[in-house]
C-alpha positions, -999 to 999 in steps of 0.1 A, spaced: -205 549 -6 -233 532 4 -253 563 3 -239 572 -34 -250 539 -45 -288 543 -30 -290 575 -44 -279 563 -79 -307 534 -76 -332 561 -68 -322 582 -97 -326 555 -120 -360 544 -106 -372 580 -111 -360 581 -147 -376 549 -156 -409 562 -142 -405 595 -160 -400 577 -195 -435 566 -194 -446 561 -231 -410 550 -238 -410 519 -218 -414 488 -242 -434 466 -219 -424 432 -219 -393 437 -242 -369 407 -238 -389 391 -212 -382 354 -210 -346 362 -229 -312 352 -220 -278 369 -222 -242 359 -214 -215 387 -210 -180 398 -197 -171 427 -177 -133 440 -180 -123 463 -153 -105 472 -123 -111 462 -86 -99 491 -64 -93 486 -26 -111 512 -3 -112 520 33 -89 498 55 -83 473 28 -63 500 7 -39 498 34 -27 463 27 -33 457 -11 -32 476 -45 -55 477 -74 -60 447 -98 -72 441 -131 -104 422 -129 -127 401 -153 -164 390 -148 -182 366 -167 -220 363 -164 -251 348 -175 -287 360 -170 -324 356 -175 -349 382 -177 -380 367 -158 -399 399 -158 -404 431 -174 -377 449 -155 -359 423 -135 -332 397 -146 -316 370 -125 -282 352 -130 -248 345 -117 -215 361 -118 -180 345 -121 -154 368 -115 -115 370 -111 -93 397 -95 -60 387 -109 -34 405 -87 -35 425 -59 0 434 -46 4 432 -10 16 466 0 3 500 19 5 511 56 6 491 88 -15 509 114 -36 503 143 -64 477 140 -48 466 104 -30 432 97 5 442 104 -2 464 133 25 463 159 48 487 181 77 482 161 98 511 175 92 507 211 73 542 219 44 527 234 22 532 206 11 513 175 31 524 146 19 540 114 44 529 89 47 518 51 56 483 39 59 465 9 62 427 -3 67 401 -28 31 387 -23 -2 393 -43 -39 382 -37 -59 365 -63 -96 368 -58 -123 345 -72 -160 349 -68 -192 329 -76 -224 351 -70 -260 349 -79 -275 382 -87 -306 403 -94 -308 432 -118 -336 455 -117 -344 482 -144 -368 486 -173 -356 485 -213 -363 523 -225 -365 530 -259 -349 564 -276 -327 579 -301 -332 546 -320 -318 524 -293 -332 501 -267 -314 510 -235 -316 499 -199 -306 517 -167 -303 495 -136 -295 486 -102 -279 453 -92 -271 433 -61 -256 399 -54 -243 378 -28 -221 344 -24 -188 328 -23 -155 346 -26 -120 327 -25 -87 342 -21 -50 326 -28 -18 341 -19 17 334 -30 45 328 -8 69 356 -1 80 383 22 68 416 37 93 442 44 81 468 70 103 500 72 101 538 70 94 565 95 67 559 120 41 588 116 30 590 152 66 592 168 87 600 139 112 573 147 127 553 120 113 515 117 128 484 103 134 467 81 114 445 100 110 411 75 81 386 76 79 352 58 45 343 45 37 310 33 11 302 4 -26 305 18 -62 297 5 -91 307 22 -132 310 14 -154 334 27 -190 350 18 -195 384 4 -222 408 -11 -220 432 -40 -244 463 -50 -240 487 -79 -256 503 -108 -249 505 -144 -264 507 -177 -265 488 -211 -274 499 -249 -283 475 -275 -263 480 -304 -275 450 -327 -302 425 -325 -280 402 -306 -254 427 -287 -251 452 -262 -226 474 -243 -225 494 -213 -208 504 -181 -211 488 -146 -202 499 -111 -199 478 -82 -192 479 -44 -179 445 -30 -177 436 8 -159 403 16 -165 394 51 -134 383 70 -125 374 103 -99 399 110 -117 428 91 -138 429 61 -124 439 27 -141 466 6 -137 472 -32 -152 493 -59 -151 481 -95 -157 500 -124 -161 476 -156 -171 478 -192 -202 454 -200 -202 435 -234 -233 411 -236 -244 386 -262 -285 387 -263 -305 355 -271 
């Protein structure tokens, strides 16, 4: 996934360079924007073993301080990741439930969900181009900052057939209390925006996010729609 994002950023840089005479040098330098990004936070890698997809919303503000560079801050929410998936070796609910001497691989469900909030400064790099009667901007973006997660109290129900031994497991039911924890995290991505009015732009954004946690890190891909007010 990191290779894919790096390739996308390289392609954007190459296209910007190839645009040559269409590049409106200095366009919007010294200007501001505010926007919102509705989208979906999709767990990947080990994270998809413990939670489902959630609707997400990010609010942001940015200042374009150079021809092709903007700095700003994202304030985002992932609203409801339901806790469910597969208990497996190295995971949060790893154990030998059926007593066969091996850590089980078994499904689980719960009445618990995660809510995740982030506050992350970012830098966005990409020139404004002109074509087909519009100003538009392909960009790469990276940010790092603060992530906070909450969970409600509830139960985790582990039951099914162990995919290692084939033995039935459960139901094994755990009670979990409300929790609240803070972590550091980073995100990197790519996207584009098209100015559709003097003070409005729309576009698409794709981010990879990693939240650094003591047990194992959480990883997400978040596609979202961009709606910006320019001033």
